[in-house]
C-alpha positions, 0 to 999 in steps of 0.5 A, spaced: 610 771 052 609 768 045 604 762 044 611 758 041 614 759 048 608 757 051 609 751 047 616 750 048 615 750 056 608 746 055 612 740 052 618 741 057 613 740 063 610 734 059 617 731 058 619 732 065 612 729 068 613 723 063 620 722 066 619 723 073 613 718 072 617 713 069 622 714 074 617 712 079 615 707 076 622 704 076 623 705 083 616 701 085 618 695 081 623 693 087 622 686 089 616 685 094 617 684 101 618 676 104 613 673 107 611 667 111 616 661 112 621 664 107 621 672 111 622 667 117 628 663 114 632 668 110 638 669 113 643 664 117 641 659 123 646 655 127 645 648 128 644 646 136 642 639 136 641 633 131 636 628 134 636 621 129 631 615 129 631 610 124 635 604 122 642 601 119 640 595 114 646 590 113 646 584 109 651 581 114 648 584 121 641 585 119 636 591 121 639 595 127 635 600 130 638 607 131 635 612 136 638 618 140 641 625 140 647 626 136 654 628 140 659 634 138 653 637 134 655 643 130 653 647 123 649 652 120 643 653 115 644 660 111 638 661 107 638 667 101 630 667 101 630 672 095 635 668 091 631 661 094 638 658 095 641 655 102 647 652 104 648 648 110 653 644 114 651 639 119 656 635 123 654 630 129 656 623 131 651 617 133 651 610 136 650 604 134 650 598 139 654 592 135 656 586 139 655 589 146 660 595 144 658 602 142 661 605 136 661 612 134 658 614 127 659 620 124 653 624 121 655 629 116 651 632 111 652 639 108 651 642 101 647 648 098 641 648 093 635 651 091 630 652 096 622 652 095 618 654 101 612 650 100 607 652 106 609 655 113 611 649 115 615 646 110 620 647 105 625 643 100 632 643 098 634 641 092 641 639 093 645 636 087 649 631 091 643 628 096 636 630 091 630 633 094 630 633 101 623 635 104 624 639 112 617 639 116 617 645 121 615 644 128 617 647 135 617 654 131 618 660 136 621 667 134 628 665 134 628 657 133 625 651 130 626 644 129 626 641 122 625 634 120 628 631 114 629 624 112 637 622 111 639 616 107 647 615 106 651 608 104 656 606 110 661 601 111 656 598 116 650 598 111 645 603 109 642 608 114 636 610 114 634 616 119 629 622 120 633 627 123 631 632 127 635 638 126 635 644 131 635 651 128 637 658 132 637 664 129 644 667 129 
């Protein structure tokens, strides 16, 4: 084998080694595994219950306390943790007692937005319609949790201001 052939072979081997190393580097730049609350929440959750506690403030009726468990509750939260987004829908009905009568009032919250996982017990949804909504996590198990957020909305009767406990179970 001549020196020229050895040189060509050496250049080919080095260039193949460079390409192999480069491909290895390209493959290792994949995203890091999800951790903490982001890893737990990644995917779809079913809304199984919604408890509410707060008040209805009305210029005409004053302040009316509200507390209970919503009826006909349904919905879901679908977290795309890698994209840091979520879409969600919660539908429930609460009861307001006015003048001795119980009136059903729907709670409908839904939308999508960016999500920030601030700790293992808190995340914030930045919803374009509702603004930032902070959720505090409690009673977390392997497949479920309770996410508590503040819900405010102007209604026909006045302004509803609630702490809403949303019970979520992994699908």
